[in-house]
DOFIKOL-930630 format. One record per residue: residue in three letters; x, y, z of N, C-alpha, C in turn. Coordinates in steps of 0.05 Angstrom, whole numbers. Atoms other than C-alpha are relative to their C-alpha. Layout:
{atom 'Ala' {X Y Z} {X Y Z} {X Y Z}}
...
This chain:
{atom 'Unk' {-20 11 -19} {1947 2810 737} {8 -28 -7}}
{atom 'Unk' {-4 28 8} {1939 2737 716} {1 -2 -30}}
{atom 'Unk' {-4 0 29} {1965 2724 646} {-13 -24 -14}}
{atom 'Unk' {10 24 14} {1940 2653 631} {-29 -5 7}}
{atom 'Unk' {28 7 -4} {1869 2630 622} {-5 -20 23}}
{atom 'Unk' {4 18 -22} {1876 2570 669} {3 13 27}}
{atom 'Unk' {-4 -14 -26} {1902 2615 725} {-24 18 6}}
{atom 'Unk' {24 -17 -4} {1845 2665 715} {-24 -17 8}}
{atom 'Unk' {23 18 -6} {1795 2608 715} {2 -12 28}}
{atom 'Unk' {-5 11 -27} {1827 2578 777} {-8 20 21}}
{atom 'Unk' {7 -21 -20} {1820 2644 814} {-30 5 2}}
{atom 'Unk' {29 -4 1} {1748 2654 792} {-15 -23 14}}
{atom 'Unk' {13 23 -12} {1727 2584 811} {5 -4 29}}
{atom 'Unk' {-7 1 -28} {1763 2587 877} {-17 19 16}}
{atom 'Unk' {17 -19 -13} {1725 2650 896} {-29 -10 1}}
{atom 'Unk' {27 11 1} {1659 2618 873} {-4 -22 21}}
{atom 'Unk' {0 22 -19} {1675 2556 914} {-2 10 29}}
{atom 'Unk' {0 -12 -27} {1688 2599 975} {-27 11 7}}
{atom 'Unk' {27 -10 -5} {1620 2633 968} {-20 -23 4}}
{atom 'Unk' {19 22 -1} {1583 2568 956} {3 -17 25}}
{atom 'Unk' {-5 16 -24} {1615 2534 1016} {1 17 26}}
{atom 'Unk' {2 -18 -23} {1604 2593 1063} {28 6 12}}
{atom 'Unk' {-27 -7 -10} {1679 2609 1068} {9 27 -11}}
{atom 'Unk' {-7 -25 13} {1676 2677 1035} {16 18 19}}
{atom 'Unk' {-14 -18 -19} {1698 2714 1098} {29 -9 4}}
{atom 'Unk' {-28 10 -3} {1759 2669 1107} {16 6 -25}}
{atom 'Unk' {-15 -6 25} {1778 2678 1034} {7 30 -2}}
{atom 'Unk' {-5 -29 2} {1771 2753 1040} {23 9 19}}
{atom 'Unk' {-21 -7 -20} {1816 2757 1102} {27 -7 -11}}
{atom 'Unk' {-26 9 10} {1871 2718 1066} {2 2 -30}}
{atom 'Unk' {2 -3 29} {1857 2742 995} {28 3 -12}}
{atom 'Unk' {-26 -5 11} {1928 2768 983} {18 -25 2}}
{atom 'Unk' {-15 25 -4} {1957 2703 1011} {-6 -20 -22}}
{atom 'Unk' {8 19 21} {1917 2660 963} {8 9 -28}}
{atom 'Unk' {-7 -11 26} {1930 2706 904} {30 -3 -5}}
{atom 'Unk' {-29 4 3} {2005 2701 916} {6 -28 -11}}
{atom 'Unk' {-4 27 10} {2001 2626 906} {-9 -3 -29}}
{atom 'Unk' {11 3 27} {1958 2632 844} {17 15 -20}}
{atom 'Unk' {-19 -14 18} {2006 2683 814} {24 -18 -7}}
{atom 'Unk' {-23 18 5} {2063 2633 822} {-9 -23 -18}}
{atom 'Unk' {11 21 18} {2019 2580 789} {-2 12 -29}}
{atom 'Unk' {2 -13 26} {2006 2630 732} {27 2 -13}}
{atom 'Unk' {-27 -2 11} {2081 2641 723} {10 -27 -11}}
{atom 'Unk' {-7 26 9} {2092 2566 719} {-15 -8 -26}}
{atom 'Unk' {16 6 24} {2036 2560 668} {11 14 -25}}
{atom 'Unk' {-12 -15 23} {2070 2613 625} {25 -13 -11}}
{atom 'Unk' {-24 14 9} {2131 2568 621} {-8 -25 -16}}
{atom 'Unk' {9 22 16} {2089 2516 586} {-10 -24 15}}
{atom 'Unk' {10 22 -16} {2069 2472 644} {-31 -1 -1}}
{atom 'Unk' {29 2 -2} {1998 2446 650} {-8 -1 29}}
{atom 'Unk' {9 -1 -28} {1957 2456 713} {-6 -28 10}}
{atom 'Unk' {3 27 -11} {1963 2392 753} {18 -4 24}}
{atom 'Unk' {-15 5 -25} {1995 2359 812} {30 3 -5}}
{atom 'Unk' {-29 -3 5} {2064 2357 779} {9 28 1}}
{atom 'Unk' {-7 -28 -1} {2064 2432 770} {2 9 29}}
{atom 'Unk' {0 -9 -28} {2046 2442 844} {25 -11 15}}
{atom 'Unk' {-22 12 -14} {2100 2394 868} {27 13 -9}}
{atom 'Unk' {-24 -12 9} {2153 2428 825} {2 29 8}}
{atom 'Unk' {1 -29 -5} {2132 2499 842} {2 7 30}}
{atom 'Unk' {2 -6 -28} {2120 2495 917} {14 -21 18}}
{atom 'Unk' {-12 18 -20} {2157 2466 977} {-23 -14 16}}
{atom 'Unk' {19 14 -17} {2123 2418 1026} {-14 20 19}}
{atom 'Unk' {11 -20 -19} {2114 2475 1076} {-19 19 -14}}
{atom 'Unk' {18 -19 15} {2084 2521 1023} {-26 -14 -7}}
{atom 'Unk' {25 14 6} {2034 2468 1002} {-17 -2 25}}
{atom 'Unk' {15 1 -25} {2014 2461 1075} {-13 27 6}}
{atom 'Unk' {10 -26 -6} {2006 2536 1082} {-21 10 -20}}
{atom 'Unk' {21 -8 19} {1959 2539 1022} {-27 0 13}}
{atom 'Unk' {26 0 -14} {1902 2523 1069} {-23 -7 -17}}
{atom 'Unk' {24 5 15} {1835 2529 1035} {5 -4 -30}}
{atom 'Unk' {-6 3 28} {1867 2535 967} {8 -29 -6}}
{atom 'Unk' {-7 28 4} {1898 2465 974} {-24 -18 2}}
{atom 'Unk' {24 16 -2} {1831 2438 996} {-17 2 -25}}
{atom 'Unk' {15 -3 25} {1798 2468 935} {13 -15 -23}}
{atom 'Unk' {-15 14 21} {1852 2440 889} {-4 -30 3}}
{atom 'Unk' {4 28 -4} {1843 2372 921} {-29 -9 -8}}
{atom 'Unk' {28 6 8} {1767 2374 912} {-4 0 -30}}
{atom 'Unk' {1 -1 30} {1778 2391 839} {15 -22 -13}}
{atom 'Unk' {-16 22 11} {1823 2331 831} {27 8 -11}}
{atom 'Unk' {-25 -10 10} {1883 2375 815} {23 -8 19}}
{atom 'Unk' {-20 5 -20} {1920 2360 879} {-10 -23 18}}
{atom 'Unk' {10 24 -14} {1914 2290 910} {20 -10 20}}
{atom 'Unk' {-20 10 -18} {1978 2280 949} {-6 8 29}}
{atom 'Unk' {6 -7 -28} {1969 2277 1025} {25 8 15}}
{atom 'Unk' {-22 -10 -16} {2013 2301 1081} {23 -19 3}}
{atom 'Unk' {-21 20 -2} {2051 2236 1088} {17 -1 -25}}
{atom 'Unk' {-15 1 25} {2069 2234 1015} {16 25 -4}}
{atom 'Unk' {-15 -25 3} {2090 2307 1017} {25 0 17}}
{atom 'Unk' {-23 2 -17} {2136 2293 1075} {21 -18 -12}}
{atom 'Unk' {-19 18 13} {2167 2235 1038} {14 14 -23}}
{atom 'Unk' {-12 -15 22} {2178 2280 978} {20 20 11}}
{atom 'Unk' {-19 -19 -13} {2210 2332 1024} {25 -14 9}}
{atom 'Unk' {-23 16 -9} {2255 2278 1054} {18 -7 -24}}
{atom 'Unk' {-15 7 24} {2275 2255 984} {16 23 -11}}
{atom 'Unk' {-14 -23 10} {2292 2325 962} {24 8 18}}
{atom 'Unk' {-21 -7 -19} {2333 2337 1025} {24 -19 -3}}
{atom 'Unk' {-21 20 4} {2372 2273 1014} {17 7 -25}}
{atom 'Unk' {-14 -7 25} {2389 2294 943} {17 25 3}}
{atom 'Unk' {-15 -24 -5} {2411 2362 967} {26 -6 16}}
{atom 'Unk' {-23 7 -16} {2457 2331 1019} {21 -15 -17}}
{atom 'Unk' {-18 15 17} {2487 2283 968} {14 19 -20}}
{atom 'Unk' {-12 -19 19} {2498 2340 919} {21 17 14}}
{atom 'Unk' {-19 -16 -14} {2532 2383 971} {24 -16 9}}
{atom 'Unk' {-23 17 -8} {2575 2325 995} {19 -6 -23}}
{atom 'Unk' {-16 6 24} {2599 2312 924} {24 19 -3}}
{atom 'Unk' {-21 -21 3} {2641 2376 930} {22 -4 21}}
{atom 'Unk' {-20 5 -20} {2679 2348 990} {18 -23 -8}}
{atom 'Unk' {-19 22 6} {2740 2302 988} {-13 -28 7}}
{atom 'Unk' {13 25 -8} {2698 2249 1024} {-27 -5 -13}}
{atom 'Unk' {26 2 14} {2640 2257 976} {-6 -29 -10}}
{atom 'Unk' {4 27 10} {2651 2188 945} {-6 -20 23}}
{atom 'Unk' {5 17 -24} {2651 2156 1015} {-30 2 8}}
{atom 'Unk' {28 -4 -7} {2583 2187 1029} {-19 -13 -21}}
{atom 'Unk' {16 12 22} {2555 2166 961} {0 -30 2}}
{atom 'Unk' {-2 29 -3} {2580 2095 972} {-17 -10 23}}
{atom 'Unk' {16 8 -24} {2548 2092 1041} {-30 1 -7}}
{atom 'Unk' {29 -3 6} {2481 2117 1015} {-8 -22 -19}}
{atom 'Unk' {6 21 19} {2483 2068 957} {-3 -27 14}}
{atom 'Unk' {2 25 -15} {2494 2012 1007} {-26 -2 16}}
{atom 'Unk' {26 0 -14} {2432 2034 1046} {-22 -7 -19}}
{atom 'Unk' {21 6 20} {2390 2032 983} {1 -28 -9}}
{atom 'Unk' {-3 27 10} {2417 1964 965} {-7 -22 20}}
{atom 'Unk' {6 20 -20} {2396 1930 1029} {-24 -17 -9}}
{atom 'Unk' {23 18 8} {2350 1869 1017} {-26 9 11}}
{atom 'Unk' {24 -11 -12} {2299 1897 1066} {2 30 -2}}
{atom 'Unk' {-2 -28 6} {2285 1967 1042} {-4 17 25}}
{atom 'Unk' {2 -18 -23} {2296 2021 1094} {-20 22 -7}}
{atom 'Unk' {18 -23 4} {2245 2076 1104} {17 24 -8}}
{atom 'Unk' {-14 -23 10} {2263 2141 1071} {10 18 23}}
{atom 'Unk' {-8 -16 -23} {2265 2177 1138} {24 -11 14}}
{atom 'Unk' {-24 13 -12} {2315 2126 1165} {25 6 -16}}
{atom 'Unk' {-23 -5 17} {2360 2135 1105} {9 29 3}}
{atom 'Unk' {-7 -28 -3} {2357 2210 1114} {16 4 26}}
{atom 'Unk' {-13 -3 -26} {2377 2204 1188} {28 -12 -1}}
{atom 'Unk' {-26 12 2} {2434 2156 1173} {20 16 -16}}
{atom 'Unk' {-17 -17 17} {2461 2200 1118} {9 25 15}}
{atom 'Unk' {-6 -25 -15} {2457 2262 1162} {22 -6 21}}
{atom 'Unk' {-19 7 -20} {2496 2226 1217} {28 -5 -12}}
{atom 'Unk' {-26 5 13} {2551 2203 1169} {13 26 -8}}
{atom 'Unk' {-11 -25 9} {2560 2272 1140} {9 17 24}}
{atom 'Unk' {-7 -15 -24} {2560 2303 1210} {27 -10 11}}
{atom 'Unk' {-25 10 -10} {2617 2257 1231} {24 8 -17}}
{atom 'Unk' {-22 -7 18} {2660 2270 1170} {6 30 2}}
{atom 'Unk' {-4 -29 -2} {2649 2345 1176} {13 7 27}}
{atom 'Unk' {-11 -5 -27} {2665 2344 1251} {29 -8 1}}
{atom 'Unk' {-27 11 -2} {2728 2302 1242} {20 15 -18}}
{atom 'Unk' {-17 -15 19} {2755 2346 1185} {22 -18 -12}}
{atom 'Unk' {-18 18 13} {2787 2287 1150} {-7 -1 -30}}
{atom 'Unk' {6 0 29} {2794 2281 1074} {-15 -25 -9}}
{atom 'Unk' {13 25 7} {2770 2208 1072} {-11 -14 25}}
{atom 'Unk' {12 14 -22} {2726 2165 1115} {19 -20 14}}
{atom 'Unk' {-19 20 -11} {2782 2114 1124} {19 12 21}}
{atom 'Unk' {-17 -13 -19} {2819 2165 1166} {-14 8 26}}
{atom 'Unk' {15 -6 -25} {2765 2172 1219} {11 -16 23}}
{atom 'Unk' {-10 13 -24} {2784 2155 1290} {-22 -2 21}}
{atom 'Unk' {19 2 -22} {2748 2134 1353} {-3 26 15}}
{atom 'Unk' {1 -26 -14} {2766 2201 1383} {-20 19 -13}}
{atom 'Unk' {20 -17 14} {2725 2236 1329} {-28 -9 6}}
{atom 'Unk' {27 11 -5} {2666 2189 1340} {-9 9 28}}
{atom 'Unk' {7 -8 -28} {2668 2202 1416} {-6 30 2}}
{atom 'Unk' {4 -29 -2} {2674 2277 1406} {-27 8 -12}}
{atom 'Unk' {26 -7 12} {2614 2280 1359} {-23 -7 18}}
{atom 'Unk' {22 9 -17} {2570 2240 1406} {-2 18 25}}
{atom 'Unk' {1 -18 -23} {2589 2285 1464} {-13 26 -8}}
{atom 'Unk' {11 -26 10} {2571 2346 1422} {-29 -3 -9}}
{atom 'Unk' {27 5 11} {2509 2315 1389} {-10 -28 8}}
{atom 'Unk' {8 27 -9} {2483 2257 1431} {-24 -11 -14}}
{atom 'Unk' {24 9 15} {2420 2254 1389} {7 -16 -24}}
{atom 'Unk' {-9 15 24} {2461 2223 1332} {9 -28 7}}
{atom 'Unk' {-11 25 -9} {2480 2162 1374} {-12 -24 -17}}
{atom 'Unk' {12 23 14} {2430 2113 1342} {4 2 -30}}
{atom 'Unk' {-2 -3 29} {2435 2142 1272} {28 -4 -11}}
{atom 'Unk' {-28 3 9} {2511 2137 1269} {9 -29 -3}}
{atom 'Unk' {-9 28 -1} {2516 2062 1281} {1 -12 -28}}
{atom 'Unk' {-2 12 27} {2499 2041 1208} {24 9 -16}}
{atom 'Unk' {-23 -10 14} {2555 2085 1181} {26 -14 10}}
{atom 'Unk' {-24 13 -11} {2606 2055 1229} {1 -29 -8}}
{atom 'Unk' {1 28 9} {2583 1985 1211} {10 -2 -29}}
{atom 'Unk' {-8 -1 29} {2592 2003 1137} {30 3 -2}}
{atom 'Unk' {-29 -4 0} {2663 2027 1151} {15 -25 9}}
{atom 'Unk' {-12 25 -9} {2679 1962 1188} {0 -20 -23}}
{atom 'Unk' {2 19 22} {2655 1921 1129} {18 7 -23}}
{atom 'Unk' {-15 -10 23} {2691 1964 1078} {30 2 5}}
{atom 'Unk' {-29 -5 -6} {2757 1981 1112} {11 -16 24}}
{atom 'Unk' {-10 15 -24} {2761 1934 1172} {3 18 24}}
{atom 'Unk' {-2 -19 -23} {2755 1994 1219} {-17 -11 23}}
{atom 'Unk' {14 10 -24} {2732 1980 1290} {-11 23 16}}
{atom 'Unk' {11 -23 -14} {2697 2045 1306} {-27 -8 13}}
{atom 'Unk' {25 7 -14} {2640 2040 1357} {-13 26 11}}
{atom 'Unk' {15 -21 -13} {2586 2086 1382} {5 -3 30}}
{atom 'Unk' {-5 3 -29} {2605 2100 1455} {-25 -9 15}}
{atom 'Unk' {23 10 -15} {2561 2063 1504} {-13 22 16}}
{atom 'Unk' {15 -20 -15} {2507 2103 1537} {-2 -9 29}}
{atom 'Unk' {4 6 -28} {2504 2106 1612} {-28 -10 6}}
{atom 'Unk' {26 11 -6} {2448 2063 1638} {-14 17 20}}
{atom 'Unk' {15 -17 -18} {2395 2107 1668} {-20 -16 16}}
{atom 'Unk' {21 14 -16} {2348 2087 1723} {-27 3 -13}}
{atom 'Unk' {26 -2 13} {2278 2071 1699} {-15 24 11}}
{atom 'Unk' {14 -24 -9} {2235 2133 1701} {-23 -7 19}}
{atom 'Unk' {23 4 -19} {2184 2140 1757} {-26 3 -16}}
{atom 'Unk' {26 -1 13} {2113 2128 1736} {-17 24 10}}
{atom 'Unk' {16 -22 -11} {2088 2185 1780} {-1 24 -18}}
{atom 'Unk' {2 -23 18} {2107 2242 1733} {-17 -5 -24}}
{atom 'Unk' {16 7 23} {2075 2205 1675} {-30 1 7}}
{atom 'Unk' {28 0 -9} {2011 2196 1715} {-10 29 3}}
{atom 'Unk' {8 -28 -3} {2011 2270 1730} {-5 13 -27}}
{atom 'Unk' {4 -11 27} {2018 2287 1656} {-27 -9 -11}}
{atom 'Unk' {25 11 10} {1960 2241 1638} {-24 14 14}}
{atom 'Unk' {21 -13 -15} {1917 2272 1693} {-4 29 -9}}
{atom 'Unk' {2 -28 9} {1934 2343 1670} {-14 1 -28}}
{atom 'Unk' {13 0 27} {1914 2326 1598} {-29 -6 2}}
{atom 'Unk' {28 7 -3} {1849 2293 1620} {-16 23 12}}
{atom 'Unk' {13 -23 -12} {1833 2354 1663} {-5 22 -21}}
{atom 'Unk' {3 -21 21} {1845 2400 1604} {-22 -8 -20}}
{atom 'Unk' {21 9 18} {1800 2357 1560} {-28 3 12}}
{atom 'Unk' {26 -3 -14} {1745 2361 1612} {-9 30 1}}
{atom 'Unk' {6 -28 -1} {1748 2437 1609} {-11 10 -27}}
{atom 'Unk' {10 -11 25} {1721 2483 1555} {22 9 -18}}
{atom 'Unk' {-21 -7 19} {1773 2481 1500} {-11 -2 -28}}
{atom 'Unk' {9 -1 28} {1768 2491 1425} {1 -28 -12}}
{atom 'Unk' {0 26 14} {1756 2434 1376} {29 -9 -8}}
{atom 'Unk' {-27 8 7} {1828 2435 1349} {16 -9 25}}
{atom 'Unk' {-14 7 -25} {1854 2433 1421} {-9 -27 10}}
{atom 'Unk' {11 26 -9} {1808 2375 1438} {12 -23 -16}}
{atom 'Unk' {-12 21 17} {1834 2335 1378} {29 -5 8}}
{atom 'Unk' {-28 2 -5} {1906 2350 1395} {6 -14 27}}
{atom 'Unk' {-4 12 -26} {1901 2332 1469} {-9 -29 1}}
{atom 'Unk' {9 28 1} {1862 2268 1454} {21 -17 -13}}
{atom 'Unk' {-21 15 14} {1916 2246 1405} {24 -4 18}}
{atom 'Unk' {-23 2 -18} {1971 2261 1455} {-6 -20 23}}
{atom 'Unk' {8 18 -22} {1933 2224 1510} {1 -30 -9}}
{atom 'Unk' {-1 28 10} {1924 2161 1467} {28 -9 -4}}
{atom 'Unk' {-28 8 4} {1997 2161 1447} {14 -6 26}}
{atom 'Unk' {-13 4 -26} {2018 2167 1520} {-10 -26 13}}
{atom 'Unk' {11 23 -13} {1971 2113 1545} {8 -26 -13}}
{atom 'Unk' {-7 24 15} {1989 2064 1490} {30 -2 -4}}
{atom 'Unk' {-28 0 5} {2063 2082 1491} {6 -2 -30}}
{atom 'Unk' {-1 1 30} {2056 2094 1416} {12 25 -11}}
{atom 'Unk' {-11 -23 15} {2088 2141 1366} {-24 19 -6}}
{atom 'Unk' {22 -19 4} {2045 2204 1364} {-7 2 -30}}
{atom 'Unk' {5 -2 28} {2054 2208 1289} {-18 -22 -11}}
{atom 'Unk' {17 22 8} {2023 2139 1281} {-28 3 9}}
{atom 'Unk' {27 -5 -11} {1964 2158 1325} {-14 20 -17}}
{atom 'Unk' {12 -21 16} {1952 2220 1284} {-9 -10 -28}}
{atom 'Unk' {7 11 26} {1948 2178 1221} {-23 -20 0}}
{atom 'Unk' {22 18 -2} {1890 2136 1247} {-24 11 -16}}
{atom 'Unk' {25 -7 14} {1826 2136 1205} {-23 -13 15}}
{atom 'Unk' {23 10 -14} {1755 2120 1225} {-2 -30 -1}}
{atom 'Unk' {1 29 2} {1762 2048 1202} {18 -13 22}}
{atom 'Unk' {-18 11 -20} {1815 2040 1257} {-12 1 28}}
{atom 'Unk' {14 -2 -26} {1764 2049 1314} {-23 -19 1}}
{atom 'Unk' {23 19 -3} {1714 1999 1341} {-24 17 8}}
{atom 'Unk' {24 -15 -5} {1650 2039 1334} {-23 -20 5}}
{atom 'Unk' {4 -26 -12} {1603 2053 1367} {13 2 28}}
{atom 'Unk' {-10 0 -28} {1637 2034 1433} {24 19 4}}
{atom 'Unk' {-24 -16 -3} {1703 2069 1420} {19 -11 21}}
{atom 'Unk' {-16 11 -21} {1737 2020 1466} {26 -12 -9}}
{atom 'Unk' {-26 10 10} {1794 1998 1421} {7 13 -26}}
{atom 'Unk' {-9 -11 25} {1835 2023 1363} {20 -19 -13}}
{atom 'Unk' {-19 17 15} {1877 1989 1309} {24 17 -6}}
{atom 'Unk' {-24 -15 4} {1948 2013 1309} {21 -18 -12}}
{atom 'Unk' {-20 17 14} {1998 1985 1259} {-9 -29 -2}}
{atom 'Unk' {11 27 5} {1953 1925 1246} {-9 -15 24}}
{atom 'Unk' {8 13 -25} {1939 1908 1319} {-22 15 14}}
{atom 'Unk' {21 -13 -15} {1875 1921 1357} {8 2 29}}
{atom 'Unk' {-8 -5 -28} {1890 1952 1425} {-23 10 16}}
{atom 'Unk' {22 -8 -19} {1841 1957 1483} {8 26 14}}
{atom 'Unk' {-5 -25 -13} {1834 2026 1512} {-12 0 29}}
{atom 'Unk' {11 -3 -26} {1823 2045 1585} {-29 12 -1}}
{atom 'Unk' {28 -9 -1} {1749 2057 1603} {-2 31 0}}
{atom 'Unk' {2 -29 -4} {1764 2130 1621} {1 15 -26}}
{atom 'Unk' {-3 -15 25} {1779 2149 1548} {-20 -9 -21}}
{atom 'Unk' {19 9 21} {1722 2112 1512} {-17 23 -10}}
{atom 'Unk' {18 -22 8} {1677 2174 1512} {16 20 -16}}
{atom 'Unk' {-17 -19 16} {1735 2217 1486} {4 -10 -28}}
{atom 'Unk' {-4 11 27} {1746 2169 1428} {-26 1 -15}}
{atom 'Unk' {26 -1 14} {1671 2166 1412} {-5 29 -10}}
{atom 'Unk' {4 -27 8} {1672 2242 1408} {16 7 -25}}
{atom 'Unk' {-16 -5 25} {1722 2237 1350} {-15 -7 -25}}
{atom 'Unk' {14 9 24} {1671 2205 1303} {-13 23 -15}}
{atom 'Unk' {11 -21 16} {1652 2251 1246} {-30 -4 -3}}
{atom 'Unk' {29 3 3} {1577 2265 1238} {-8 -16 -25}}
{atom 'Unk' {6 15 25} {1578 2238 1167} {5 -30 4}}
{atom 'Unk' {-6 28 -5} {1610 2173 1189} {-20 -12 19}}
{atom 'Unk' {20 9 -19} {1561 2167 1247} {-26 -6 -14}}
{atom 'Unk' {25 5 14} {1504 2171 1198} {2 -22 -21}}
{atom 'Unk' {-3 23 18} {1532 2113 1158} {11 7 -27}}
{atom 'Unk' {-11 -8 26} {1565 2152 1101} {24 -18 -6}}
{atom 'Unk' {-21 17 9} {1613 2110 1060} {26 16 -4}}
{atom 'Unk' {-25 -14 2} {1677 2147 1075} {17 -7 25}}
{atom 'Unk' {-20 7 -21} {1739 2138 1118} {18 23 6}}
{atom 'Unk' {-17 -24 -4} {1764 2206 1140} {20 -4 23}}
{atom 'Unk' {-19 0 -22} {1821 2221 1187} {-15 1 27}}
{atom 'Unk' {11 -2 -27} {1806 2210 1261} {7 27 12}}
{atom 'Unk' {-9 -26 -9} {1846 2273 1275} {6 18 -24}}
{atom 'Unk' {-3 -15 25} {1834 2318 1214} {17 25 5}}
{atom 'Unk' {-17 -23 -2} {1883 2374 1200} {-14 25 -12}}
{atom 'Unk' {10 -25 10} {1875 2442 1168} {-15 -4 -26}}
{atom 'Unk' {15 7 24} {1853 2412 1102} {-8 -29 1}}
{atom 'Unk' {11 27 -2} {1814 2348 1089} {20 -21 -10}}
{atom 'Unk' {-20 19 9} {1875 2317 1055} {21 -6 21}}
{atom 'Unk' {-21 3 -21} {1918 2323 1118} {-12 -8 27}}
{atom 'Unk' {7 4 -28} {1915 2295 1187} {13 22 17}}
{atom 'Unk' {-12 -19 -18} {1933 2337 1247} {31 -4 2}}
{atom 'Unk' {-29 3 -1} {2008 2351 1252} {10 -2 29}}
{atom 'Unk' {-12 1 -27} {2054 2337 1311} {6 28 11}}
{atom 'Unk' {-5 -28 -8} {2071 2411 1312} {-25 12 12}}
{atom 'Unk' {26 -10 -10} {1997 2428 1322} {-5 -11 28}}
{atom 'Unk' {4 12 -26} {1993 2379 1380} {18 13 21}}
{atom 'Unk' {-19 -13 -19} {2055 2409 1413} {-9 28 7}}
{atom 'Unk' {10 -27 -5} {2025 2479 1406} {-23 0 20}}
{atom 'Unk' {23 1 -18} {1960 2460 1440} {7 -10 28}}
{atom 'Unk' {-9 9 -27} {1996 2423 1496} {12 23 15}}
{atom 'Unk' {-13 -23 -14} {2037 2485 1511} {-21 20 9}}
{atom 'Unk' {20 -21 -5} {1975 2529 1508} {-20 -8 22}}
{atom 'Unk' {22 7 -17} {1926 2488 1549} {8 -17 25}}
{atom 'Unk' {-8 17 -22} {1967 2445 1597} {22 14 16}}
{atom 'Unk' {-19 -14 -17} {2004 2476 1656} {18 -19 15}}
{atom 'Unk' {-16 19 -16} {2030 2413 1688} {25 -8 -15}}
């Protein structure tokens, strides 16, 4: 079935690794799933590629690499695959940007989009890749919605119409409108948002209480990690994604009374200290020289995902 020696060796060593690490039953249940990935690696090897990270990145999408499960963990332990979830997401964002630019090139306003994206890349303070992707998406959405051949023909009516239809693009659209003002002297503005009354703290308090009650119950380890991450993000008013990327070095052990988030140490409420202490890995507690994820994901190279957190919140919290 497998044509190349490296692929056959990979399959053999993966099975041996599963037996030696007491994962044989899990490998057996998903045997066809793992074999499918190895067959695709074998096909790539037949084209003259060598087995390494570059082959994996060219052959599989970000989502496919995530779904490799134990196979990706094995490849990482062998030193073949070293890229983590954050880097994979950046690669996915980069590929998506290139696809959007390529598709836009076929439109009359393709040069307008290319010029806007080049201006984003040329900024003195480099923008995050995710921000560039969002700004590019908003610009393309406006041009497609307005059905104009060139960006210079956009009107305020089109801007207002797009925001009514897709209010989530409000913040992302502003850089493109600023670019048009600088380039063509246009005075297009993102319509002002109605000022909402500040939200009541009572619903938030109920959410926190519901999560803490769920944590106090008998839930699985993945659910405990997910709910703890969500709770910390809520209490600190922090980005969940940033919380999930915390490592053991970002916690004040053994107390567990504060965490370091984006370079700042933040004091935690007494009620969650024990929950944070429960996150410490046994190896780290014994003094091992390692710095694993505080919220480990499906493989040791990945932290827990926001999608996993959302799943466990839906499953375990009724409030």
